[in-house]
N, C-alpha and C positions, 0 to 999 in steps of 0.2 A: 258309788262314782267320786271323789275326789273337785270340788270343784273349783270351776279355772277360773284364773290369775283376773286383778283386773290390771289397769296401768301399772307400768314397772317404773316410773315416776310417780307417782299418784302425784304432790302436787308437780310439778309440772310439766305431767303429760298434760291434767285438766288445764293448767289456764292455757298452754294451749292450741286448745280446743274448744275453750271457751271461746278466749280470740278469735278462734279460725273462721267459729260457728256466728259472734256477734257482726263480725264484718260480710258476711253473709249473709245477714237478714239488713244489714245498714246498705249494703251494695245489690240491692237485690237481682237474681237474673245471671248474675258475675261466677259461675263458676270456679270453688278453690277446691284447692286439695286437704283433704282429713286423713291427714297420715295417722295411722294404728297400726300397729301388732298384737293390737288383744285378739284372743281366740273366744270369745264364746263359745258358749252352747248352739247348737242351730236348733229352729232359723232364725234366732237371732247373730245380725248382722256384724262385722270389726269395727262399722258404722255406728250401724244404732246401739250396739254396745258401747262407743266413744263418748255418741250423742245422750244418752241416757246420764252417764260419769260425768258429765263437763257441769249439764246439767240439774237436773235432780237430786231429789237429799229428801229428808225426813219429811221435808210440808208440802212435795209436790205430788200429789196421787200419781201412778200411771195405770195406762190403760194398754192391753194389751192386746192386737189380734191374735182373732181363732188360732194360727199354725202357732202361736209363740204362746196363748194360753194351754196348750195342746201339751205340753212340755217343761215337766213340772224343775226342770233343770238351768228354766230360764228366768222364770221368779227367782227361784233361789239367786241367783246372779247376782241380778238388780238389786236385791236386799237388801245380798249380804254387802255388795262394791257401794251403797250406794244408799241405803236406807230405806224408800220413797216406797211408800206403803201401794200395793199391787188392786186398783176397785176393778170390780166389777162389770160397770156401767159407764160407755165413754160420755155420760153425762160430768160423772161426777171424775172426771180427769184434766189435769193439767195438763202434762203431755201424756199422747198416746202416738204410741211405736206401732209400726204398720208395716208385719214382712210382705202381704199377701195384697203390691197397692191399686190393680184390679180391682179386686173387691173388698173396697174402703169405703164403709160405712155411709150415710147420705152425715152431708154436713151438720146438718140440723142436732142428727145424736151427740151432740158437743158442744159446754159449755163456750157461750156464746159471746160471756162480758154483758156490761146495758153501758150504755153513755154514761154513763157520773164511773163505773167503776170498769171500763176497755180489756183491765188487762187483770181484769177473772177471766177470758174465755181460754179454749185448748190448745196450744201447740202440737201439731201433727208434724210428726218423725215418719219421713217414708221410703222402704227401700228399695230402691231402684232397678233397675239390669241396666240402663245408660242415664246418663245424662249429657248435652252434646249443643255446641251454639249454635243454634237452627231450630227453626220450629217458632213457632206464637212468639208476634211478638210483645213485647211490656214496655209498658212506661210505668213516670211517680214520681216519691221522694227515693232519694238517692240512686236513680238513673240517669243517666244525660242523655237528652234526647232518647231513642231505642233503645232495646238492648230483646234479642232473641237467642228460646233457649227451648231445647226440645226434652221428654222427659218418655219414659217411660221402660215398664208397662202400665198405663192409669185408665180408668172408669170410663164407660163412653160420656160419659155425658161431665170431664172433668171441663171443658169449657166454659158450662153452663154453671155448674158449679163455682168457678172464678168466677165468673162475674157477680153471682149472685152473695160471694166475700163480699168484694169490693163493693157494693153497693152497699150491704154492711155498716160501712165502718165510721164512728171508732166500728164498731162491733163484728163479730166476724174473731176467721181466724186464722191463723201466721200458721205457713207451712215451713220445713225443709227436708229437704229433693235432697237425698244418699243412695250414689251410684260405687260400687268402688273404685276405694281411694277418693271421690269426690263429693265437693257438699255445691248446696244452692242453696238458697233462701227466696222464699215468696211473704212475704207481711201482706197481711189484707188489705196495706195501701197501696199495692204496685193494680196493675191492670193491662188483664189481655188484651191489644187495640185487633177488631173482629179485622180479618180478610176483608181485604176489597171481594166485593161482588165482581162476577163477570162480565167485559163488557157480554150486550145483546151480538148477538150473531145476523149479518142483514138476512133478512129473504130472498129469493129470490126473484120478481121481477113474475 
């Protein structure tokens, strides 16, 4: 089977994707376009592939979740176009590519960095079905006031994961959320704002 091609214009396409991704992390929760004409081997999505080609190289170990790891062509594509080593354990990864976000491993399975070296933590890149400008509110550096972001599918304990991830700052994970044609960033500095508790219903006298 022929190896799927990478970026048509490797230098300029990678630079464009890199700028988009850096803007997504600098302006958390804001959805941006991630244009890509890539056709990587499924279940590696064009968006996951674009992130990998823009951000990974021989010095950035990559972990693949179960659906991606099950397809040898995925690892071959990434090794050829990025040179990134594919690691077997989440804790060894600088980047984790996740095609089944609802089954994303616990955040504790990944490198969290340290207070002295927070940059040694992992970045998780998730392939979602949907990103939209509603849902949970977020605040933090790079966000003017608050911004709303909804994503699906995600694990049931996602709000608790985000809260614990933010509480660990400067340790913790940075998240890159992708959906068809779009991307948003949620760095560890972003905080999900808890929903207001509903007002109690007065009892009848």
